[in-house]
N, C-alpha and C positions, 0 to 999 in steps of 0.2 A: 582301912580307908576305902578299898574297893568294895567291901561289903556294905558300907554305909551308902556309897553311890548307887549300888544296885538296888538297895531298899528304897531309896528316894525315887528312882525311876519307876519302880513297881507301884509305889503309892501314887505317883502322878498318873499312871495309866489307869488305875482304879477310879480316880476322881474324874477323869475324862469320860470314862464309860458311864458313870452315873449322871453326868451333866448332859448327855444327849447322844453320845455315840452308840450307846446301848450295846456295848460288847457283851456277849454272853459270859455269865459267871463261870460257866464250865470252861470257856476258852481261857479265862484268866487262871483258873486252877490248873488247866492242862499246861499252860505256859509255865506256870510255877514249877509243876512237876518236871517239865522238860528242862527247866533251868537247873533244877536240882540234879536231874539225871546227867546233863551235859555241862555242868558248871565248870568242869575242868578245861573247857576249850579255850577260854581266855581270849576271844577275838570278837571284833565288831562285825556286823553284816557286810558282806562284800557282794556287789551287784555283778552277776554274770551276764545279765541282759538288761539294758535300760530301754525305756520307751523311745521310739523313733518319731520324727516328724511325719505327719500323715496328711493326706488330702482326701476329702470326701468327694466322690464322683457321683454326680446326680443325687439320688436319695439313698445310696447304699452306705450304712454305718461302717466305721473303721474300728479296728481292734488295737488296743495298746497293751503291751506285755512287759512284765518285770520278773526277774529271777535273781534270787540272792542266796548266799551261803555264809555262815549259818543264819537262819532267820526263823524267829518264833512266829512273827506275823508280818504281813506286807499289806499296806493300804495305799490307794491312790488319792491324791489331793489335786483338784482341778480349779484353776482360777482362785486359789487361796482357800477353798472349802473342801472338806473331806467328802469323799464319795461314799455313799451308804454301803454298808457291808453286804446287803442283798444284791448289789450290782457287781460284786466281785466274783470271779470264778477262780478258785484256788486249787492247786495241786502241790503235793510234797512227796519227796522220796529221799532216801539216805544215800550219800556218796559212799560207794563201796571202798574207796581208797582211804578216806579220812574218817569215815563214820559220822560226818556232820550232816545235818539236815539241809536239804535244798528245797526252797519253797518258790513256786511260780504262780503269779497272779495275773489275770487278764480282765479288762473292762471294755465295753462298747461305747462309742461316742457317736451320736446320731446327728444328722444335718440340722434337726430342729434345735438341739442343744447349742450348736455353734451359732446359729442365726439368732437365738434368744440372748446370747451373751453380748453385752455392750460395754466394752472397756477400752482403755487406752492401748492395750496390747491385743495380740491375737489370742485366741483360745488356747490355753496351755494346761498340761497335766504333768505331775511327777509322782514318784513312788517313795514311800517312807517304810523302811524295814527295821524291825526290832529284834534284838538278841538279849541275852541275859546281861550283856555288858553295856548296851545302849542302842542308839538308833543311827541309821544312815539314810541320806537322801540321794535320789538319782538326778540325772539331768532333766531339764524342762523339755518336753516335747510339744511343739505347736501343732494344732489341728486347724486346717484351712479348707474352705470350700473351693474345689478346682473348677475353672471355667476357661473358655477361649472365645472371645468376641468374633463376629462374622467379618467385619470390614477391616481391611488393611489400613494402617495409618498412611502408608504410601505404596502405591502400586508401581511396578516397573513400567517404563515408557519405551516404546519402540524407537529404534535408531536406524539411520542409514549412514554408514561410515565407509570411507574408501578403504581399499585393501591396505594392510599394515597400519591402519589407524587404531586408536585406543577405544575400547568399548567399556562404558561404565553403566551398569544397571542398578538403580537404587531400589531397596525394598525395606520397609518398616512393617514388621508383622503386627497382627492385632494384639490388643491387650489381653493378657491371660494369666492365670495362676495354675500351675507354675509357669514361668516365662517360656514362651514357645521357642522351639528350635527351628531354624530355617534351613531348607534344602532347595537347591535349584534344579529345574528340569529343562532339558532342551529336547523338543519334539517328543515329550513324554518319557525321556530317558534321563537318569540322574547325571549331573555334571560333576565331575571330580576336579580337584585342584591339581595343577601341575606347574611346570615352569612358566607357562604362558597364561594360565587361568587361575585366579585367586577367588575363592568363595568364602574366605574367613574374615574379610575386612568389614566388620559391623554389618553383617547380613547382606552386603553388596556383592555383586558379581563384577569382577574386573578382568578384562582380556587385554593384555598389554599390546599385542600386535594381531590385528584381525586377519583371519584367513578366509578364503571362500567357503571352507567347510564350517566356519562359525556362523553362517547364515542359518536362520531357523526361528522357531517360535519358543520363547523362553517364558517359564512360569516359576514364580516364587511360591514354595510350599512351606507353610507354617504348621507345626503340630506340637501338642503336648499330650498328657495322659487322658485328656477329655476328648479332643477332636482334632481334625485336620482341616486346614483352610487353604484354598488356592487363590492366588492373585489373578488379576487380569493378564491375559497373554500379551507379551511384548514381542513384536516381530522385529528381528534384527536382519538387515539386508547389508551385506558386504558387496559393494559395487566396484566395478573396474571401469575406469575411464578409457576410452579408445585411444590408440596411438597409431600413427602412420607407419607403414612398412617402408622399406627403401624404394626409391623410384625404379621402375623397370627401364630397360634400355629404350632409346628412342626407336620408334617404329620406322619402317621404310617410308619414303616420301610417297604421298598418295597419288602423285601424277608421274607419268613416265618421262615427261619432258617439261622443263620450265619451272616456274615458281609454284610450289605446292605447300602442303601442310604435313607435318609429322607430329606425333604425340607420344607421350609416355604417361604411365599411370602408376598409382600406388593404391594400396588398400588399407582400410582401417582395421588391421588385424595384428598390430604389434603394440599392445594386445588388442583383441577385439572387445568392444564395449559389452559388459555383462551386467545383468541385474539393474538395468536402468542407468548405467553409466553414460556419461556424455559421449556423443559421437565426435569424431575427429573434426577439428575446425580446419577450414581450407578446402581446396579443390582436390579431387581425386585424379583429375586428368589435366595435364598441361599440354598446350599446343604451341608449336613453333613453326615459323616459315622455313622452307627448305628449297633448294634449287637442285633439281634433278638434271643430270646430263642428258641432253637430247640424243636420241639414237641417230647414228650416221649410216646411211645406206651406202653399200659398196658400189664402186664404179670400175669399169674395165680400163686397163692400161693399153698401150700401143701393142699392135700385133708384132710378133717376131718375124724375121725373114723366112721365106719358104725353105723347106728342106729340099734335099736332092731328090729327084724323081725316083720312086721305088720301082721294084719289079712289077708291082700291080698297077703301074701307070698312075700313081697318085703321089702328091706331095702334101706336106702338112706345115702348119704354122700354129702358134699358141699365143695366149695372152693371160695376164694375171689380174685378179680383182684387187688392185692396189691403188686405184686412182679415184677416190680414196678407199682405204680398207674399211670394211664394216666395223663400227664401234658401238658400244653401249646398246647392244640388242638390235642394231640396224640390219636391214635385209641384205642378203647376199646378192651378188650380181646375177641378173637374168641373162640367159643365153649360154652358148657353148664356149668353153675355154680353149677348145681345139678345133681348128678349121682344116678341111680337107679339100683338095682340088685335083682335077684330072690334068695330067701333065704329059700326055702322049704326043702332042704335036701332030695330030691327025690320026694316030692309032687309036684303037678301042672306040671308034666313032659310032659303030652300029649299036653297041649297048647303050650309049648315051642317048642316041636318037630314039631307041625303043622306050627307054624310061621317060623321055620327054613326052612322047605320044600318050603313054599311059596316064601321066599327070594331066595332060590336056583333056583327055576324054573323061577322066574322073571329075574334073572341075565342071565340065559341061553337064554331066549327069546330076551332080549335086545342085547346080543352079536350076535345072528343070524341076527337080523334086521340091526345091524351096518355093518356086513360083506356084506350083500346084497347091502346096500346103497353104500359102498365103491366100490363094483364091478361095479355097474351101473355108478358111477361117473368116474371110470377109463375108462370104455368103451366110455362114451360120450367125455371124454377129448381126448382120442386117435383119435376118429373120427373127433373131431374138429381140432386136429393137422394135420390130413391128408389133411384137406381142407385149413389150413393156415400154411403150413410148410414153412421153410426158408432154403435155401441152403447156407451154410457158406463156402466160399472159401477164400476171403481176406477182407481187412478192408474197402472196398468201401461202405458198408452199413452205415458207420459213416458219409460219405459225400454224396454218391449217394442216399442213402435211405432218406436223409434229403434235397436233392436238389428239386427245383421246377420240378414237373413231367410234361412231355409233353405227353399227351394222343392222339395218332393218331387215327383218326376216322376209324373204321373198319366195321361198319354196317350202313345200311340206317336208322335204327330206333333210332339212337343216339339222345337224346333230346337236345344236345348242338348245333346241326346243325340249321342254320337259316331256311332252307327248307329241311325237312327230306326226301322228295320225290326225291330230286336230287341225283345223283351219287356222293358220297364223293370223294374228292381228297386225296388219301392216302399219298401224299408227303407233305401235309401241316399239321402242328400240332399247337395247341394252348396251350400256357403255362400260367398257373395261378400262379402268385407269391404272390399276395395279398390275405389275408384271407377273405376280406370283399367286396371290391369294384371292379366292372368291370368298366374300364375307357372308354369303347367304347359306343357310343350312341346306336349302334345296340344291345349291351348287355342290356342296360337299357330297350329297347323296348321288348326284350325277357323276361325280368323280369316281366314287367307289363302284358304281354300277355300270357305267358306260365308258369303256376304254377309248371310244372313238373321240372323246373330247380332246385327246392329245393330238389328233390328226390336224393337218392344216384346214383352214376354213374352206367351205365350198366356193364355187365360182363367185367372185365379187368384182365389181368394177368401181374404181375410185378415180375421179377426175381431179387433177391437181393443176393449179395455176401458180406460176412463180416468176417474178421478175429476176430473181437470182439465177434461174435457169437460163435466162437470156444471156447473162454474162458467162454462163458455162458453154454457150454455143449451141443451144437447142433452138430450132426454128419455131416461130409462133404458129403452131398448128394444134388442133385438138388431138389429144391422145388419151388413151386409157391403158392403165396397166392392170393386168389380170392376175389373179391368184388362183392357179389351178389346183384342184384337189390331188394330193399325192397318190402315187401308186400304192395299192394295199400292201405290197410286200416291203415298202420302205420302212414301216414301223410295225413289226410283227405283233399280231393280236395275242392276248393271253400270256404276255411275257412276264414271268415271275421268277427272277433269278434267286437262287438260294445262296445266301452269304454265310451260312452256318458252318461251312466246311473250312478246311485249312487254307485253301487258295482262293483267290479271286481271279475270275477269268474274263478277259476282254475278247470280244468276238467281232470279227469283220464279216459283214453280210453284204450282199449285192452281187455284182458280177464277179468279184474275186472272193471265192469261198476260202477263207484262210483264218486260222485261229492262232492267237498269241497268248502265252501263259503270263498272267499278271503276277504281282508280288505275293509272296507268302504272307498270309495273315499272321499277326502275332499270336502267341499262346493265349489260351482262354483267359480273359480278364475276370476280375471279380465282379465287374458290372458290365452288362452288354453294351457295346458301342452303338452310337447313334449312326444310322446308315441311310443313304438314299442313293438311288440309281436311276438311270434313264438311257435310252438309246437315241443317239444323235447322228445326223447325216450332214450333208454339205450345207444345209440351211442353218446349222448351229442350234443353240438353245441355252437353257439355264437350268442348273440344279440348285436346290435349296434344302437345307436341313431345317425343318419348321421350328420357329420360335427360338432359334439359337443365334441369329445374327450372322450365320455362315452361308455363303452362296458361291456358286461358280458359274461364270459366263463363258460359253463356248462360242467364239465369233463365227459369223457367217463366212463360209469359205475356208475355215480352218481345217475341215475334214475334206478329203478328196471327193470328187464327184463319183456317184455310184458306190459309195462306201459308207457303212454305218458302224459306229463304235458303241459298245455298251460301256458307259462310263459310270463311276461311282464316286461317292464322297463319304468319308467316315470321320466322326469326332471321337477321338480316343478318350475313354473314361477311366483308364488305368492311371494310377499315381506313379508316373515315370519322371517326376520332377527331379529326382536324384541324379538321373543321367542327363536330363535336359539342361539343368542349371549349373552354373559355375560357382563353386563356393568361394573361390578367390575374389571374384567380382561381386559377390553378394547379390546375384541376379534373382529376379522375381518373375514368375510366369504371369504374363499379362493377358493371355488369350488362351482359348482351348487349342489343343493339338489336333490339326485337321490334315487328313490324308485324301488325296484324289488320285485316280488312276484309271486304267491299269498302267503298269510300268511300260508296256510295249506301245503306249499311245504315240501315234505319229501325226502331229499337227503342223501346219505350215505357218502358224502365227501363235503367239502366246494366248493363254487363257487368263481371264480376270477373276481372281478370288478375293472375296470380301470376308474379313474376320473382325469381329468386335473385340475391343480391348478395354481395360479398366484403368488406364493411366491418365492422369490429369496433365495434358501436354501443353497447357497454356504457357507455363514458364519453362525455361530451359534447365530443368532439374533432373532430367532422365537421359540416359543413353540407351536407346531402344534398338534392338537387333533382331533380324530375322534368322532363324535357325532351321536346319533341315536334318532329318535323320538319315544316316548312311546305311548301307547294306549290312554292316556289322552292328547295327543298333546303337551306334554312337551318334552324337549330334555335332554338326559342324556349323560354323557361322557363315551365312550366305552373304549378308551385307548389313551395314548400319543404315538406318533411315536417314541419317544426316549426310551420308557419303553418296557419291555417284558411282554407278556400276553399270556394266553392259550385260551382266548375266540375268538381272531381273530388275523390276521397277517397284518402288514402294511409295505409295501416297498415303501419308498419315493424316487422319482427321481426328476430331475431338472424341468421337465415339467408336470409330472403326478404322481399319487400315485396308486399302485396296492394293492388291498385289498383281503384277503381271508376271506369270510364270511359264516356263517352257519345259520343265522337267517334272514329271509326276513324282509324288512322294509325300512324306509327312512334314508339315511345317508348323511353326509356333513363333509367337512374338515373346521375347524376354526383355526385361529392362534392368538396368543397373542404376541405382540412385546415386546421383552425383553429389548430393548434399542432404541435410536433414529436412530441407524444404520440399523434397520429392513427395508427391501426393498420389495416393491410390484411392479410387472411388469405391465406396462400399454401398450396397443396396440393403436397406433395413426393412424388415417385414415382420409383422406379428400375426400369429395364427392362434385360434382358440378351439377347444373341443371339450366335451364333457369327460369326466373321469369315469372310466368303465368300472373301476373297483369301488367307487364311492358315489352314491346317488346324489350327494350334495356337493361333490367336488367338481372343480373346473380347472383346466390347465391352460396357461398362456405360454406359447413358445415363440421366442424372439430369434430371428435368423439374421446373421451378418454374412453376406456373400459378396464376392467381387461383382462390380457393376457391369456385368455382361449378360445378354439374354440367355446364353447357355447356362450360366451358373444359376440364374433365377429359375430357369426351366427345371433344372435338376431338383431344386428345393420345392417347387410347386408340385412336381410329380410325386415326391415323397409325401407331401401333405394331402394330396388327393387320395392316396392309399390309406392314410390315417384318418380320413374324414374331417380334416381341419378346415376351418373357415378363416379367410383373410379378413381381419378386423379393421384394418386401416390401410389407406393407400401407401404403397412402399415409398420410402424416402431415401435420399442419397446423402451419405456422410463422406466428407473429405478426410481421409486418414493419412496423417503425415508420418514420414519415416524418421521420427525422432526418438525411437526406442521406448516410447511411453505406452502404457497399457490402455485397453478399452474397457470402460466400466459401464455396467447396466444396472439400473435400479428401478423398482416399482414404487410409485408414489400415489398419494391421494386415494388409497383404498378405503371405502366406507368401513370404519372399525366396528360399528354396531351391526353391520349386516354380513360382513365377510371377515374371515380370518385367513392369514397366510402362514404357510409352513415356516417355522422358526429358522433363522440364519440363512434365509434365501432372498431377503429383500434386496440385497446388494450382491452382485456377482461380477466377475471380472475375467476377461480374456487377456492373456499375455500378448505382448507386442509380436513375438515370433509367431504365435498362432494366427494372428490376423494378417500379418505382413506376408507370410508364406503359406496362405491358405490354398493357393494353387487351384482356384476355380471350384473348391469344395466348400459347402456351407458350414458355418459355425452356428451352434444352437445352444441356447440356455432356456430353462423352463422355470415358471413361477406357478406353484401349486396353491390354489385357493379353495376355501370351503365355506359354504353358506351356513349361517346359523339356523335358518328356517327355510323350508321349501317354498314359502311365500315370496322370498326374495328372488326375483327373476331377472333383475337388471344388474349389470356390472359396469361400473365406470371407474377408470383409473388412468394414470399416465405412466408411461415407461420412458425413462431417460436413458439415452445411449450417448456417451461422450468419451472422447479421448482425453486423457490427462493433459492439461494445458493445451487443449485443442478444441475442435468444433463439437457441438452438442446438437442432437436432434431429439424431439419429443414425439412419441407415438401415442396419440390419444385413442383410448379404447372406450367405446360405449356400445354395449351389445346386450342382447337378451340371451340368457342361458337356456331358455325354453325353445325347443326345436321349432315349434309352430310359429314363433314370433321373430325368428332370426332374419336379419337382412344381410345377405352374404355379399361382400365386395368381390367383384370378379378378379380372377388371378391376373388377367392381362387387360390393359385398357383398350386394346384392339382385339378383334376377333382372331382366334387361333388360326394359323396358316396350316392348311392341310395338303395343298398341292405341292409336290416336291420336285416336279420337273415340267418344263415347257419347251416345246420344239418349234422351230421355224420362226416365222415373222412375229408371232404373238409374244415371244420372249424379248423383243426389242422395241424401243421407243421410236427409233428413226426408221421410216420406211426404206426398204431395200434400194429402191431406185434413187432416192435422194442421197442415200449413203454412198452409192456407187459414183454419183456425179460429184459429190464433195471430194471423194478420194481421187478421182481422175483430175480434178482441178488443182488440188493442193499438193499432190505427191510430186509434181514436177515444178521445179523452181522456174520463175520467169522474170523478165526485166521489171515487171510491175511490183515485185516483192510479195506476191500473193502465193506463199507456199505453206507447207505444213508447220513450219516454225511460227508463222503468224497465227495459224489456227490454234496451236498449243498456247501461245501467249494470250489470246483472247479468251480461252477456256480456263485460264489460270493454271495451266499445266506447263510451267515454264522452267522446271528444274530437271536435271539429269537428261538433257536432250540427246546425249550421246547414245542412250538406249534406243530411242526412236530412230536415230539415224541409221542404225544397222538393220532395221526392219525392211522387208520388201515393200510394204505399204505403210509408211509412218502415220498417215492420216487415219487409216483403218484401225491401227492400234490405239491412237488417241481417242477415236470415237468409242472403241470398246471400253476404254477406261472411263470415259464420260458416262456410258451406259451403266457401268458398275456403280458409279457415284450416285446416280439418280434413279436407281431401281425401285426405291420405295416412294419417293415423292412424286414421280411422274411429271416433274417440272421440266418442260421443254422450252420455256421462255429464254433460259440462259443461252441455249444453243442458237435459238433464233436471233437473239440480240447480238451474239458474237458474230454470226454470219452477216447480220445487217451492218455492223460496224466495219467489218472487212469490206463489204460492198461500198460503204461510204469512202473508206480510204482509197479503194481502187478507183472509184469515180473521180476523186479529187486529183489523183496522180495522172489519170488518163484523159482528163477533160482540159482542153485548151481553148475552147470557144464558148460562146454564150449559149448556143443550142445544146451542147452537151451538158452544160451546167443545168439548164432547165430540165433536161431529161433525167439527170441524176436526182435533182430535187423532187421531181414527180415520182420517181421510183421510191425514194425514201419516204415520201408522204404516203404512198400507197401501202408500203410495208408497215409503217407506224399505225396507219388506220386498221390494217388487218390484225395487228397485235391487240388492238383495242376492241375487236369484235367479240361477241359472245360465242360460247361454245355451240349453242343451238344453231346460230347462223352459219358457222363453219361446217357443222355436221350436215346441214341442209345443202350447202354448196358442194361438199365433197362426196356425198352419197349418190 
């Protein structure tokens, strides 16, 4: 039976060969002989290797293999058709263990074959093996073309989640054969699964409880045997909402006696807001009324009885400070607690009489000396008044005396002339309205070449008429006050102090030759500090650090007569905010750190320092404090601008702060935001310059700096060095303390003329960078490139906005060709170059009028015309306890007024205040019709004087 089946198979094979398979006859004969040789095996072909599924990558063919034992022949059949014998590659060998033949066959399948096949199934192939007992078939192996599309079916989306919240990032990879495998990357590093992170859930990334460390940039990576694809990056931000800390203890009552205020504070640090989390709601400071126990001064009780007379002829008695006892910081009793008396009853008389005579003669001698001193003082005073007299006729001194003086040149030796050898033009006058800066370039040249410009003016005569002086008690007589030229030794020529050393030295010159060592300068900073210095005497003066908003006013009479001090002022450019600011209070540096000295400076009245700041103080959202650096380089709080203090005075305005200081040192203004509505002013500016490495390139640099002249000066100086051009007038942005970032983007760039560097069209500053910039500029750059050298114009917009806040647009329209550029000046006003002024030129108010005002208002009188009324009319009506402790309150008030109006030169406010005081005085002192008519006439003349032109006043007072 088996022989018949074998014969049938053999005949079937022969028929197939003749019908088209064209098997060689020799192969059939060989097979027959093999069958005869191995016919005793008695087994069907068994496949040792079957074809596997395969993928064609790009245009590379794949290989399919089959191996069977025992096998006379093996052929491939693909898609139901036999593969031609010529496409087979066969090998055979004999198994050493069994002696059976093992045959191996391989074919190639190309991409074209697979693409040309159109059937209901994928392209497939199988093997058919023959032995002398029959045939066997292998499994079907599919052949497919591998690919992976570019676009993801779903990209992951960024998330902002609170801490411990759940994060789910969805990802559906692109279609591909074989199906793509998905891997997650965080900041370009693989993300693995753990107890908190699961990456196996249908290609999604699930984080059960978000941690701060889970913030980052996540990317979905899909890959198969063909390619890898990256999804869009999804930014995950895990934020922390702020929480209040515990309240601090209540502070001490701010008054020593009576009803006052105490406060306590808390900080948004439990936890502090992070990564854009919301700021704590509510107030950080609570205030409450308090009642402080008033101090009780001590009082003496009754004397005790006299003791028994001692051997020294004396008896004693005592008393105690118990009626009442001093309490709550009250003063102790004045006087002696022990009394002594002679009790000789006629003995020891000689010694007592001698001591009485000595006391009598000493008193007479002291009286004679006092009388002599008074006579000499009166004589000197009258002689001084004869030189500085003032004729009082009408109220023009209130206006004309305070107007800008026009000094007409009257002699060839005037140092204000450009060439003193030329004959002066008596019809031309120069008016100086600014206290510090000359705006003329020729003036700057004079300053650098002629030191005598800092000397007092030569002999001038100014006639002043004032009805207000009548009320001060000056008789109506013509008078002229003279300004004599100072002695040459008062302000030494060629003074060029060297501040590069470790110490700063203050020198006393004049009749008392004495030197005091100033404070040690700090260690060498990374940037050189801004310095200015000047030598001042009894006449006082002013120091200015140019273009920084920082100045120092030394009042007249603050320095003793016949004494000169070399004073300096320095702006620190080191980054010392870490020691200046308190992290608990989240303080921000609002002004530059300014030092004035030397430390041994001895003045009889406070100096007035002006510092610019960048806080928006219109709303009550800031707690602003003045701090001072101690000798161990630590910072201590001097005062809060909202509180009253007797150690210093602080007058806060919208752009700057005026300080009255008595102790040299380093000072700075810091602010604590009380809510998210606290606003800091930023100054925005855009500069442009050509790219030195690319002839067609152009660079735009956008700066964000604190809105203070000092911060803008630092930025402008850096751009001058780089050759940058200011392309748009600087603008102000109100930056809120709401923890949201600052975004910058460039828009409307001509796409057919210019290209911009990729991924730079939108840039961002974090909130902490802007909020704590500490007077240092922040910069971002946009790099552009022209397509053609013929494109010489660039126009675009730069948007600067705070998230959920204000936005400013900087319009850029410029020529990139050097010859066609129109440069916007760095400052709207001319740069200030004079750093110091001495004597009368540093003040608005003439010295004689200042002295009369002080003499009138320093002493209270029944008519109510004292320094408190002067302060009220000049709107300086807070913290009056500071002025009360000054030797001349009016002089300090006028110094503060001078500091307020140093730039505007507006003297009308002072004139109007004095006129109002005159009206009030006239109203109270007038009791009859004649006096009323006199007062009305005086007021009319004053008002008329205020309305006169400057030219008329100059003509009258010259």
